[in-house]
N, C-alpha and C positions, 0 to 999 in steps of 0.2 A: 504494498500499499505505499501511496505518497502522502505525507502529513507537511502542512504548512506550520513553520516554525517563526519565533523571533528573536533577534539579534540583541544580546543584552537586553534579556526581557523585562528586567526590574527599572532598568533606568526612568520610567518617566517621572519618579520624583529621586532628587539628591538634596541634599543636605549642604547650602551654601555656609550655615554657618559653624558647620563642624571643620575639623581640619582637614586638610588634603590626606588623601587616603595613602596608603604604603604603596600604592600600585605605582605611583609615579616619583619620579627621580628627584633629587636635593634641590636641583635648579628650581625646577616647578615648586616646590614646596616653600623656598626663598619668596620667590615671587608673589604667594599666594595670600603673603601677610599683607598686601596691598588689596582691598576688599573687591575694586574693579576685576580683579582677575579671577577670583571665584566666580563671579558672574559670568565673564568668558566660557571659564571651563565647563559653567554650566550649559551654555549653547553648544558645548562640542561632546560632553558628555552624555547628554539625553539623547537617546535613540530610539524611545518610543515613546508615544502620547496615551497608552491605554494603560489600567490596571491591569492585574494577571484577570481580574472578573470580567473586564471587560473584552480583553484578546479572547481568554476561553470562550466568550460567548459570541466573539467574532471568529471563532473556528481554529484559533490558533492552538496545536496540541504539542509543541515542544516548545521547552524554555531550556536558554543560555544564560547559565548562572554565575557569574563571580563574588567569590564572599570575601570577608575579613574580620580582623577581631579589631576593636576601636584599642589601638596602644594606648598605655595607659588609664585604661578605665579599669574600675576595678569589676570583678566576675570574668565568666566567658562569652558573653553575650556577642552573636556573628552578625552581620550586616551585609547587605548587598554593597556593591561597591562597583564605580566606574569613573575613576578620577575623585570625585567626591563619594560619601556616604549614603547610600539608599537607607529603605526601610530596615525593620528587623526581619531576619530568615523567617522566624517563627511567623512573624505576623502574617508574609507572603504564601508560608505553605500552608496555615488555616484559612485564607481566603483560596486557595487551590481547593483544598479538601471541601471547605462549603459547597464549591460547584460541584465535586463528584459526587458529595451525598445526594444533590440534587440531579444528578443526570448518572446512574449509576451504569451505563453502558461506557461511558467516556472513558478514553486511555489517554494518559500523558506522560512525556517524557521530559524528566528532568535533568539536565546534562551539569554538575558539580565540575567545571573542567577549568578555574582558576582559585585559588586558594592565597590571603596573602596575611602574615603576621600570625600564623597559627602554627601552636605546636600539637601533638598526639592529644593532649586533653582539649585543647579548643574542638578538634576531630572528634574526640568521643561525645563533648557537649552538642554538637550539631548533627552528629549521627544517630544520638538519644531523639534529637529533636524530632528529625526526619522519622525516626519509627511512632513517636507518640503521634504527630499528626496524622498519621496516615493507618499503623495499625496494619489490619490483614489484606489492605489493598494494596500493599506491595507486591512484586512478583519478584519471585529470587528469579537469580541466573539460571537459566537454560539455554538451549541450542537457540540460538535465533530464528532458523526456519521453523522451531514447534511452535514460534510465537504468533499466533494468530489471533484476531478478534475472537474467534468462537472459543479458544485457548482461554483468552481473557475474562473470559463471562461466564466460564463452567467454572474458574477458579475464582471467580468474584474479584478479580485483581483490577486495577486500575491505573498503576502506578509503576512505571519503571525508572530507577534512579541511577544514574553513571556517576562512578565518582572516580574522579583523576588523582586519586591518591593511594599509596600502596595498604592503608589499612581495611580498602574493601573485600580484602583477603579473608578479613575476620568476619565477615558479615555475609549471610547468605543472598540478602537482599541489595547489596550494592554493586552492580556488575560494572565491571573495570571500565577506563576510561578507552580501551583499547578498542573495545565492541561498538564505540561511538568515534569513528575517526571526523573529521571536522575541517578539510583543509581550507587555507587562508590565502585568499589572494594578494593582500595588503598593496592594493593599488587604487590610485584614482582614477584610472581610465577606464570607463566603461567595456571598450575593446577588450583590453589585456583581460579583465573580469570576464568576461563569455568565452573568451578562448581558453583563460584558466577552468573556468566550471566545465567546459567538453572535455579538455585534458585529464581532469581529477575523474568523470564519472565514467572514463576509458578504464583508467586504473583502479576502477573501485574494485574491491574483493568481491569474488563472485560468490561467496557464502560466508556465514559464520559470522558476519556484522551487518548494522546499520550503516547509513553513511549521509552524511549533512555537504548538502551544496550551499555555501553560504553565498547568496547574491546581495553582496555589500561591499560597498566602496571605503574606503579608509584614508583620512586625510592624514597627509604628512605635515612636517615642522611648519613649511612653508606656505601649506595650505592654508594653513590657521591663521598664519602671520599677515596672510594676505587679504582675507577674509573675516577676519577677527570678531566682527558684530554680527556679522551674519550668519555663523553658525554652520553645523552640519545639515541639518534640514534644506536649507533655503541654498548653500553652497553645492553640494553635491548629492543628496537624495531626490528632490523637486525633479532637478533636470533628468536625471537619468532612469529614473523610476520605470518610464514606460518603456524604453528599450529593455530593460529587465525582466519585465513583465512580458513581452514579446518572447524573451528567450524561454521564458518559463511555459506560456503556452504552446510551446514548441514540442516540450519532452514528455516524454510517456514514463509511467509507472513500470514496475517489475522488475526481474534479477538483474539487470544489465542498466536498469535506467534509473530513475532518480528516487528518494526515498524519503528524504524530509529537505525540505529549503527553507533557508531564513531570509529576514527579511528587515531593514530599519523602517520604524513608521509603519506598520502593517496596513495602516486605517488608512492611508494616502490612496491608496487604488484597490480596485478588488482581489486584492492579495490570496487572501486566503480561499475565498469562495472560487479563485481559477484554480488554486492548486487544489482545493478538493475534486472539482468537476473534472480531472484529470483522472481519477480514480473509475471512471466509467469506462476507460478504454480498455479496463482489464474485465469489465462485464461483456463487452464487444467481443474481446479474445475468447471469454468461455463460451460465449454463445455459438461462435464461429467453429469452434471445437467441437462443440455438441451438435 
């Protein structure tokens, strides 16, 4: 199946009043003592407008998550992070779980792929939060090819957690990060991005893993310097989304096709609906086969 996802899914709210996150270099931390710098950072850190609930209601089913402790804060609370701190992870998990309670046949992928300022005790704290939030909805690690919607419904599972840190080995419900490869183009050029997406699809493992196509453009330092006030959405996303959506519309789901596609500002075009509709091609294949 083909699923729509969001990039930096939690970044609809970041805290300008908090310190700059440990995912940033020393130079940025120094600059951020100037209040205007944090306002500019926010324009480039926010990649989504919709909350988790709104993204889920819009059809998003894969969430790209980066998390961090707050250095200097007492306790082990973990927050989402992208340059600036976002909401507490616990609040986001509860919001997702509420949606799943109301929609027992829906399935989500939560991909914890970047960790900052976290030692093992922070990881144990976070993993226990994940278990507390979802309980029996968590799908244990299994052969990827076995995990069909029918399988999930029969087991009453709704959540697959991908955890890119060695402690995943100690928990049956944490899937290793290498089961969710997400190659990254790291370019501001839409033509290079589309070429990269095509190439990485050709290199996709035939069996044994999921696969993320990151249909996103990444600003460089000079991009930000030239367009400080305009921000990510106005500089890179608005202009290029139509071409990216054209690429999406030309894709096919299936073994050697696309599996999960992520985008910034998922509500700006009919992104989720376009991705979901491509699954009809699988039905057509079934009908022609019979």
